[in-house]
C-alpha positions in Angstrom: 12.8 4.1 18.6 11.8 6.2 15.6 12.1 4.2 12.4 14.4 5.6 9.7 14.4 5.2 5.9 18.0 4.3 5.5 20.6 2.8 7.9 24.1 3.9 6.8 26.6 1.2 7.6 30.2 2.3 7.1 33.8 2.1 8.5 35.0 5.0 10.6 37.8 5.7 8.2 35.4 6.8 5.5 33.0 8.9 7.6 34.1 12.3 6.4 34.7 11.4 2.8 31.7 9.2 2.0 29.2 8.5 4.8 28.5 12.0 6.0 28.1 13.5 2.5 25.6 10.7 1.7 23.8 11.3 4.9 23.4 15.0 4.3 22.4 14.5 0.7 19.7 12.0 1.7 18.4 14.3 4.5 18.2 17.2 2.0 15.8 15.1 -0.1 13.6 14.2 2.9 15.0 10.7 3.4 15.6 10.0 7.1 18.7 8.2 8.1 20.3 6.2 10.9 23.8 7.7 11.1 25.7 6.9 14.2 26.9 10.4 15.1 23.4 11.8 14.8 21.4 8.8 16.1 23.2 8.0 19.3 24.0 10.0 22.5 26.5 9.2 25.3 25.3 6.4 27.5 23.4 4.6 24.7 24.0 0.8 24.3 25.9 0.5 21.1 24.7 -3.0 20.4 21.0 -2.2 21.2 21.0 1.1 19.2 22.6 -0.5 16.1 20.3 -3.5 16.4 17.2 -1.4 16.6 18.4 0.9 13.8 18.9 -2.0 11.5 15.6 -3.6 12.3 13.6 -0.5 11.9 15.2 0.9 8.7 13.6 0.3 5.4 16.9 0.1 3.6 20.5 -0.7 4.8 23.2 1.1 2.8 26.4 -0.9 3.0 29.3 1.4 2.1 31.9 -1.3 1.3 35.5 -0.1 1.0 38.9 -1.6 1.9 38.4 -0.1 5.4 35.0 -1.9 5.7 36.2 -5.4 4.8 37.3 -7.3 7.8 36.3 -4.6 10.3 34.3 -5.7 13.4 31.3 -3.4 13.6 30.7 -2.9 9.9 30.8 -6.6 9.2 28.5 -7.3 12.2 26.0 -4.9 10.7 26.3 -6.6 7.3 25.7 -10.0 8.9 22.7 -8.7 10.9 21.2 -7.1 7.7 21.7 -10.4 5.8 20.0 -12.3 8.6 17.0 -10.0 8.7 16.7 -10.1 4.9 16.8 -13.9 4.9 14.2 -14.1 7.7 11.7 -11.6 6.4 12.3 -11.9 2.6 12.4 -8.2 2.3 15.2 -7.0 0.1 16.5 -4.1 2.1 20.3 -4.2 1.4 21.9 -1.7 -0.9 25.6 -2.3 -1.4 27.7 0.7 -2.4 31.1 -0.3 -3.6 34.3 1.7 -4.0 36.8 -0.6 -5.6 37.0 -4.1 -7.1 33.7 -5.9 -7.4 35.5 -9.2 -7.5 37.2 -8.6 -4.2 33.8 -7.7 -2.6 32.2 -10.9 -4.0 35.1 -12.9 -2.6 34.7 -11.3 0.8 30.9 -11.4 0.9 29.6 -14.2 -1.3 26.1 -13.8 0.0 25.9 -10.4 -1.7 26.5 -11.9 -5.1 22.8 -11.8 -6.1 22.3 -8.2 -5.0 22.6 -5.4 -7.5 25.3 -3.0 -6.3 26.1 0.6 -7.0 29.6 1.9 -7.6 30.8 4.9 -5.6 31.9 7.7 -7.9 32.0 10.5 -5.4 28.6 11.9 -6.3 26.6 11.8 -3.1 23.7 13.8 -4.6 23.2 11.4 -7.5 23.2 8.4 -5.1 20.8 10.2 -2.8 18.4 10.9 -5.7 18.5 7.3 -6.7 17.7 6.1 -3.2 15.1 8.7 -2.6 13.2 7.5 -5.7 12.5 4.3 -3.8 10.3 6.0 -1.3 6.8 7.1 -2.0 6.1 10.2 0.0 2.6 10.8 -1.2 0.2 10.5 1.7 -3.2 8.8 1.4 -4.8 12.2 1.9 -3.4 15.7 1.6 -4.5 18.4 4.1 -3.6 21.8 2.8 -3.3 24.6 5.3 -5.0 23.1 8.4 -4.0 19.9 10.2 -7.0 17.7 11.0 -7.7 17.9 14.8 -8.8 14.2 14.9 -5.4 12.9 13.8 -2.6 12.1 16.2 0.7 10.7 15.0 3.7 11.4 12.7 3.3 14.2 10.2 5.1 14.6 6.9 5.4 18.2 5.8 6.2 19.2 2.2 6.7 22.7 0.9 6.8 23.1 -2.9 8.2 26.4 -4.0 7.1 28.2 -7.2 9.6 28.2 -10.1 10.8 31.7 -9.4 11.4 30.9 -5.7 13.3 27.6 -6.2 16.7 27.6 -4.5 16.0 30.6 -2.3 15.7 30.7 1.5 12.1 30.2 2.8 10.6 30.9 6.2 8.3 28.2 7.4 6.2 28.5 10.6 4.5 25.5 12.3 1.7 26.7 14.4 0.4 23.8 16.5 -1.7 25.8 18.9 -3.9 28.7 17.8 -2.8 30.6 20.9 0.9 30.0 20.5 3.4 32.2 18.7 6.4 30.1 18.0 9.5 31.6 16.3 9.7 30.8 12.5 11.8 27.9 11.3 14.2 28.7 8.5 15.0 26.2 5.9 16.5 26.3 2.5 14.9 24.6 -0.5 17.4 22.1 -1.9 17.2 20.2 -5.1 18.6 17.2 -5.1 21.7 7.9 -13.2 23.5 5.7 -11.7 24.5 2.4 -13.1 24.2 -0.7 -11.0 26.3 -3.8 -11.4 25.7 -7.3 -10.1 28.6 -8.7 -8.1 30.6 -11.4 -9.9 30.7 -14.9 -8.5 34.1 -14.3 -7.1 36.3 -12.0 -5.8 37.3 -7.9 -1.3 36.0 -4.6 -2.2 36.6 -1.0 -2.1 34.0 1.1 -0.6 33.7 4.1 1.5 32.5 3.7 5.0 32.5 5.5 8.2 31.9 5.3 11.9 33.6 6.0 15.2 33.4 2.4 15.9 36.2 -0.1 15.3 
């Protein structure tokens, strides 16, 4: 399975209003995501796919809303993420709360020492904050020509000039000197938030999504 930067954990009720906008905003900034509707195909084992996605992701975004609290799959993902964090020591959980912090702390006391973000409806601002945690600079840049001795994942970055920012660009990947693939069209998209530590008590409001109940 290909590892992703962020696993988006949410309740299905909030998929359209919160989870999907965040997923798109992160992708627009070059942050890869594990988002159920885009990461699974019919026939996949739900348990295996979710487990692998959680294990491979660098961060787990928990979109905690009233719909999230007490719901089977979202809470299973939360427990899995907490177990991984406790086992590895890597702080990978990012709680996003829509609602009362006291209620969230009461429902999930193990999140009390984790700095949480409040959902204010601005998916782009949240995406910029999360994207800032990933260093996309490679150890060595290769401009123009890909080194023939290298085999593996490739990170591609196109930086437009000031006068071309925000316009549609045509990008062609030519992997074989004898091939003539059609161009790939992409649009250059540009993508502070205050964090709050959960109080020692108190279920939450957050926005979550997923066609899983």
